[in-house]
matplotlib code that plots the C-alpha trace (Angstrom):
import matplotlib.pyplot as plt

x = [0.0, 1.3, 1.7, 0.8, 1.0, 4.0, 2.0, -0.5, -0.3, 1.1, -2.1, -0.8, -2.3, -2.5, -0.5, -2.0, -5.5, -5.2, -8.8, -10.0, -10.2, -13.9, -13.1, -15.8, -17.3, -20.0, -22.5, -24.1, -27.1, -24.9, -25.0, -21.5, -20.8, -18.4, -17.3, -15.8, -14.0, -12.6, -14.0, -13.4, -16.6, -19.3, -21.5, -21.9, -23.8, -25.3, -26.3, -28.4, -27.9, -30.3, -30.5, -33.9, -34.2, -36.7, -35.1, -36.6, -40.1, -42.7, -45.7, -45.2, -44.1, -43.6, -39.8, -39.9, -43.2, -41.8, -38.7, -40.8, -43.4, -41.2, -41.3, -44.5, -45.6, -44.8, -46.3, -45.6, -45.3, -47.6, -45.9, -46.3, -44.7, -41.7, -41.0, -41.1, -38.9, -36.3, -37.1, -36.7, -33.1, -32.0, -31.6, -31.6, -33.3, -32.8, -33.9, -32.3, -33.4, -32.0, -32.6, -30.2, -30.5, -32.3, -30.2, -31.8, -29.7, -29.9, -27.1, -27.3, -24.9, -23.3, -24.9, -28.3, -27.2, -28.6, -32.6, -32.3, -31.3, -34.3, -36.6, -34.1, -34.8, -38.4, -38.5, -36.7, -37.4, -41.6, -43.0, -46.8, -47.5, -50.2, -53.4, -54.3, -50.4, -50.4, -53.2, -52.2, -48.5, -49.7, -52.0, -49.1, -46.7, -49.4, -50.0, -45.9, -45.6, -48.4, -46.6, -43.1, -44.5, -45.8, -42.0, -40.4, -37.0, -38.5, -40.3, -37.3, -35.4, -37.9, -38.4, -33.9, -33.7, -36.5, -34.6, -31.5, -32.4, -35.5, -39.5, -39.9, -36.3, -36.1, -33.5, -35.8, -39.7, -41.9, -45.2, -48.5, -48.7, -52.4, -51.1, -50.0, -54.0, -54.0, -50.6, -51.8, -50.7, -49.7, -47.9, -45.6, -44.8, -44.7, -41.6, -40.2, -40.4, -38.5, -35.9, -35.1, -33.5, -30.0, -29.1, -30.0, -28.4, -24.7, -24.2, -22.0, -20.9, -18.8, -18.4, -16.9, -17.8, -17.0, -17.1, -20.9, -21.9, -20.2, -22.2, -25.7, -25.2, -24.0, -27.3, -29.6, -27.8, -27.8, -31.5, -32.5, -34.2, -32.7, -34.3, -32.8, -30.4, -31.3, -29.9, -28.4, -29.1, -31.4, -31.3, -32.4, -30.1, -30.7, -32.0, -31.4, -33.2, -31.1, -33.9, -37.4, -38.9, -42.0, -44.2, -44.6, -47.2, -46.4, -43.0, -40.3, -37.3, -36.9, -35.5, -32.2, -30.7, -27.9, -26.2, -24.8, -25.2, -21.4, -20.9, -20.7, -17.8, -15.7, -15.1, -11.7, -12.2, -14.7, -12.2, -10.8, -14.5, -15.1, -11.8, -13.1, -16.7, -15.4, -13.8, -17.0, -19.6, -18.5, -18.1, -18.9, -16.0, -16.6, -16.5, -20.5, -20.8, -18.4, -20.0, -24.0, -23.8, -21.3, -20.9, -24.1, -26.3, -28.8, -28.8, -28.1, -26.4, -25.6, -24.1, -22.2, -21.9, -21.4, -23.9, -23.1, -26.0, -25.1, -25.5, -25.2, -23.9, -23.9, -23.1, -25.2, -25.7, -28.5, -29.6, -32.4, -32.4, -34.8, -37.1, -35.8, -32.0, -32.8, -31.8, -28.5, -28.2, -28.0, -25.7, -23.2, -23.1, -22.1, -19.7, -17.9, -18.1, -16.6, -14.0, -12.7, -12.5, -10.1, -8.3, -5.8, -7.0, -4.5, -2.4, -3.3, -6.9, -6.2, -4.5, -7.4, -9.8, -8.0, -7.0, -11.1, -11.6, -9.4, -10.5, -14.2, -12.9, -11.1, -14.4, -16.6, -14.1, -14.3, -15.5, -16.2, -20.0, -18.6, -15.8, -18.9, -21.0, -17.6, -17.3, -21.0, -20.2, -17.0, -18.7, -21.5, -19.0, -16.8, -14.1, -12.0, -10.9, -8.0, -10.2, -9.7, -5.6, -5.9, -8.8, -6.8, -3.7, -5.9, -7.2, -4.1, -2.5, -4.6, -2.9, -4.2, -3.9, -6.4, -8.5, -9.0, -9.1, -11.6, -13.7, -13.5, -14.8, -17.4, -18.7, -19.5, -22.8, -24.4, -24.6, -26.0, -29.5, -31.0, -34.4, -35.9, -39.5, -40.4, -42.3, -40.5, -41.4, -41.7, -44.5, -41.7, -40.2, -36.4, -35.7, -36.0, -38.6, -41.7]
y = [-0.1, 3.3, 6.0, 9.3, 11.2, 13.0, 14.7, 16.4, 20.1, 21.2, 23.5, 26.9, 29.1, 32.8, 34.7, 38.1, 39.0, 42.1, 43.5, 46.4, 49.3, 51.4, 55.1, 57.1, 60.1, 61.9, 63.4, 66.4, 65.0, 62.9, 59.3, 57.7, 56.6, 53.4, 52.7, 49.5, 50.2, 46.0, 44.6, 44.0, 42.7, 45.4, 44.9, 47.1, 46.6, 48.7, 48.1, 51.0, 49.4, 51.5, 51.1, 49.6, 45.8, 44.5, 45.5, 49.1, 48.3, 49.0, 47.8, 43.8, 42.8, 47.1, 46.5, 43.3, 44.8, 48.1, 46.6, 44.1, 46.2, 49.4, 47.7, 46.7, 50.0, 53.7, 57.1, 56.7, 52.7, 49.8, 46.8, 45.0, 47.9, 47.8, 44.1, 44.5, 47.2, 45.4, 42.4, 44.0, 45.4, 42.4, 44.0, 42.1, 43.5, 42.0, 42.9, 41.4, 41.8, 41.2, 42.5, 45.6, 46.1, 46.1, 45.8, 46.9, 45.7, 46.2, 44.8, 45.9, 45.3, 48.5, 49.8, 49.4, 51.0, 54.5, 52.7, 50.7, 53.5, 54.9, 52.4, 52.2, 56.1, 55.1, 52.3, 54.0, 57.7, 57.1, 54.0, 54.1, 51.2, 50.3, 49.1, 46.4, 45.1, 45.4, 43.4, 40.6, 40.6, 40.2, 37.7, 35.9, 36.3, 34.9, 32.1, 31.3, 31.9, 29.2, 27.0, 27.5, 27.4, 24.3, 23.0, 21.6, 23.3, 26.7, 26.6, 25.6, 28.7, 31.0, 29.8, 29.7, 34.0, 33.9, 31.9, 33.8, 37.3, 37.3, 37.0, 40.9, 42.1, 43.4, 40.7, 37.9, 38.9, 36.9, 38.0, 35.6, 36.1, 36.9, 40.4, 40.5, 41.5, 44.7, 46.2, 49.5, 51.6, 54.7, 52.0, 51.2, 55.1, 55.8, 53.0, 54.1, 57.8, 57.3, 54.5, 55.1, 58.3, 60.0, 59.6, 55.8, 54.9, 54.1, 53.2, 50.4, 50.0, 47.4, 46.5, 48.5, 51.8, 54.8, 58.6, 58.8, 55.6, 57.2, 60.6, 58.8, 57.0, 59.8, 62.1, 59.3, 58.6, 62.5, 62.5, 60.5, 62.4, 63.9, 62.3, 61.8, 59.1, 55.9, 56.1, 52.8, 54.4, 52.6, 49.4, 46.9, 44.4, 40.8, 38.0, 34.3, 31.1, 28.1, 25.9, 25.8, 22.3, 23.1, 19.4, 18.6, 15.8, 13.3, 14.5, 11.4, 13.8, 16.6, 20.1, 21.2, 24.5, 24.5, 27.6, 30.9, 34.2, 35.9, 39.2, 41.1, 40.8, 43.8, 41.9, 40.6, 37.3, 36.8, 35.7, 33.1, 31.5, 31.5, 28.8, 26.9, 27.1, 25.7, 22.8, 22.0, 21.6, 24.1, 22.0, 18.6, 16.6, 18.6, 17.1, 17.2, 15.7, 12.8, 11.8, 12.5, 11.4, 8.7, 7.6, 7.0, 7.6, 10.1, 12.8, 13.6, 16.7, 19.3, 22.5, 25.4, 28.4, 32.0, 34.4, 38.5, 41.0, 45.2, 44.5, 41.2, 37.6, 34.3, 30.7, 27.8, 24.4, 23.3, 19.4, 17.3, 14.2, 10.7, 11.3, 8.8, 9.2, 13.1, 13.0, 11.0, 13.5, 16.3, 14.8, 14.1, 17.4, 18.9, 15.7, 17.4, 20.7, 19.6, 17.8, 21.2, 22.6, 19.8, 18.4, 20.6, 20.1, 18.1, 20.3, 18.4, 19.2, 22.7, 23.2, 21.9, 24.2, 27.0, 26.3, 25.9, 28.9, 30.9, 29.0, 30.4, 33.9, 33.2, 31.7, 34.7, 37.0, 35.7, 38.6, 42.1, 41.2, 39.0, 42.0, 44.1, 41.8, 41.8, 45.1, 46.2, 43.6, 45.5, 48.7, 47.5, 45.8, 49.7, 48.1, 48.9, 45.6, 45.5, 43.8, 40.7, 40.3, 41.0, 38.2, 35.5, 36.4, 35.7, 32.7, 31.6, 32.8, 30.9, 27.8, 24.4, 26.3, 28.9, 27.2, 25.1, 28.3, 29.7, 26.6, 26.3, 30.1, 30.0, 26.0, 26.3, 23.7, 25.8, 29.1, 26.9, 27.5, 24.0, 24.2, 21.0, 20.6, 17.4, 14.6, 13.3, 9.5, 9.0, 11.9, 14.3, 17.1, 15.7, 17.1, 20.5, 23.6, 24.0]
z = [0.1, -0.9, 2.1, 0.6, 4.2, 2.7, 0.2, 2.6, 2.5, 5.5, 7.8, 7.4, 10.6, 10.0, 12.6, 11.9, 10.0, 7.8, 6.8, 5.1, 7.8, 7.1, 5.9, 8.7, 8.4, 10.3, 8.5, 9.7, 11.0, 13.3, 11.3, 10.7, 8.1, 7.5, 4.0, 3.1, -0.2, -0.4, -3.7, -7.4, -8.1, -9.6, -6.4, -3.3, -0.1, 2.6, 5.7, 8.3, 11.5, 14.3, 18.1, 17.6, 18.5, 20.7, 24.5, 23.5, 23.0, 25.0, 23.0, 22.5, 19.1, 18.3, 17.5, 14.7, 13.7, 12.9, 11.4, 9.3, 7.6, 6.6, 3.1, 3.3, 1.6, 1.7, 1.2, -2.8, -3.3, -2.3, -1.0, -4.2, -6.5, -3.9, -4.1, -7.8, -8.1, -6.1, -8.3, -11.4, -10.7, -9.1, -5.6, -2.3, 0.4, 4.5, 7.7, 11.0, 14.6, 17.7, 21.2, 20.8, 16.8, 13.6, 10.5, 7.7, 4.1, 0.8, -2.1, -6.0, -9.0, -9.3, -12.5, -10.4, -7.1, -7.8, -8.6, -5.2, -3.1, -4.3, -2.9, 0.1, 0.4, 0.5, 2.7, 5.7, 5.3, 4.4, 5.7, 5.3, 8.0, 5.7, 8.4, 5.8, 5.4, 9.3, 9.8, 6.9, 9.0, 12.4, 11.7, 9.8, 12.7, 15.3, 13.5, 12.9, 17.1, 17.6, 15.4, 17.2, 20.7, 20.1, 20.0, 23.0, 21.9, 21.2, 24.5, 26.0, 24.2, 25.9, 29.3, 29.4, 28.7, 31.8, 33.7, 32.9, 32.8, 34.7, 33.2, 33.0, 32.1, 28.2, 27.4, 29.1, 28.3, 26.2, 25.1, 24.3, 20.7, 21.0, 21.6, 18.2, 17.6, 19.9, 18.2, 16.4, 13.2, 15.6, 18.0, 15.0, 14.2, 17.7, 17.8, 14.0, 15.5, 18.4, 17.2, 13.5, 14.1, 13.7, 16.7, 17.0, 13.3, 11.9, 8.2, 7.1, 3.0, 1.1, -2.3, -5.1, -4.3, -7.1, -5.3, -6.9, -5.3, -2.0, -2.2, -3.1, 0.3, 2.3, 0.5, 1.8, 5.6, 5.7, 5.4, 8.3, 10.5, 14.2, 17.5, 20.8, 21.6, 23.1, 26.4, 28.2, 31.6, 34.0, 32.0, 34.8, 36.1, 35.2, 38.1, 37.1, 38.9, 39.2, 37.1, 35.6, 34.0, 32.1, 31.1, 27.8, 27.3, 25.0, 24.0, 23.1, 23.7, 26.2, 25.4, 27.8, 27.7, 30.7, 31.0, 32.9, 33.2, 32.1, 30.6, 27.2, 25.0, 26.6, 29.1, 29.6, 30.0, 27.1, 24.5, 26.9, 27.9, 24.5, 24.0, 26.9, 25.7, 22.2, 23.8, 26.0, 22.8, 20.2, 17.4, 15.9, 18.0, 21.2, 24.4, 24.7, 21.0, 21.8, 25.6, 24.8, 21.0, 20.8, 23.7, 25.2, 22.4, 23.7, 20.6, 17.2, 18.2, 21.4, 20.9, 23.7, 22.8, 24.2, 23.5, 23.4, 23.6, 24.5, 28.0, 28.8, 27.7, 28.9, 28.0, 26.8, 26.4, 24.6, 23.3, 22.6, 24.1, 24.4, 27.3, 29.3, 29.0, 30.1, 33.7, 32.6, 29.9, 31.8, 35.1, 31.6, 30.9, 34.1, 34.1, 30.9, 32.7, 35.8, 34.2, 32.3, 36.4, 37.6, 34.6, 32.4, 28.9, 26.3, 24.0, 21.2, 21.8, 22.6, 19.5, 17.6, 18.9, 18.4, 14.8, 14.5, 15.8, 13.5, 10.6, 11.5, 11.9, 8.2, 7.1, 8.2, 6.4, 3.0, 0.9, 1.0, 3.0, 5.4, 6.2, 6.5, 9.0, 11.2, 10.9, 12.1, 15.3, 15.9, 15.8, 18.4, 20.4, 20.6, 18.9, 15.6, 12.8, 14.2, 16.8, 15.2, 15.4, 19.4, 19.5, 17.3, 20.0, 22.8, 21.4, 20.7, 23.7, 25.9, 27.9, 29.6, 33.1, 32.2, 30.5, 34.1, 35.7, 33.6, 34.0, 37.4, 38.2, 35.4, 35.1, 39.2, 38.9, 42.0, 39.9, 36.7, 35.4, 34.0, 32.0, 30.9, 29.0, 28.5, 29.9, 33.1, 32.7, 36.5, 37.1, 38.7, 37.0, 37.0, 40.2, 38.9, 39.7, 37.9]

ax = plt.figure().add_subplot(projection="3d")
ax.plot(x, y, z, "-o")
ax.set_aspect("equal")
plt.show()
């Protein structure tokens, strides 16, 4: 048999990442415009990032509804006309929303960029929030949410947020879907007028942007009306509980969430804890996958990740396991956490995880649009694009001793939160609170 191992290419792990730095300009109305001129292809993308996530809403569902209804009719055009215009020019329009931000993105071929920006102007500056469109949207969303909430995994996710932050906390609260029926046009305009303002906005553009394209973007962004900046003052403290159990009649699987409130990305332990969490369950060959899937056959998949919000951050393990295996699966998750608290991670395993994390950064940065996404995240976290070098440096310098120290500090079972949605075959609640 021929040995081909000597033909294998060497693994090259980059020491530094050099990515495009944006040219930043503050427009007269206060919007900061970040331009990434880093593509040879004749495409352009512009993202308008507003401090308008769900944590800012005082009326249930107003944040997501306002963001998603921006393009459903304006003062000049119907929803259908807007959709046809974007389709005709092959433009792409996307809305993404989380607890802190709403991101409104337009992508276009450069030759159709002026037409795409004209449509963008209508969507951003003159939404109609048509009564009929609101009704159609709310009915669809209400039905979709009811369907989602019939799934154990979705229930576990909602209950976990409540358990980690508190039922009434802006990051933890969830509303009955029936409240979609009470959402009014006036409430959408109130949310839009308060949060879609220059003080709450920055803009990131990427692609092959000539002077003309840049001037058009600046003209549009410069027309976003002034308002008040949303203040973080008075943002409530989170209050976690140890456990929650919800009975799910007839479930053949239990949805399990285990985690802990930690800290935002600005904390010095955030990156080392990402290394720790990746070792635990952040890739397909992780310790939790090996234990729960390969050794015990309890699940198809299990994942652990750090979540990064503006005011808080947390670590969570998520899986769905056979009902009869639930109790031992939870025990095994804590066994793996405990191993990391007491034993030093093997150098080879740690090196592999570092390479996986580096590779993931390189994958995300593939192309001008990936660079734009990373730039947006960096700006949201108060960083510039040099942050990635510092991130990789911290990942690479993390030692087995540091991993054990971090796990010892943050994987304490006494301060963890466990949520189970399922049916306990013993008729109890897996020893958890109801």
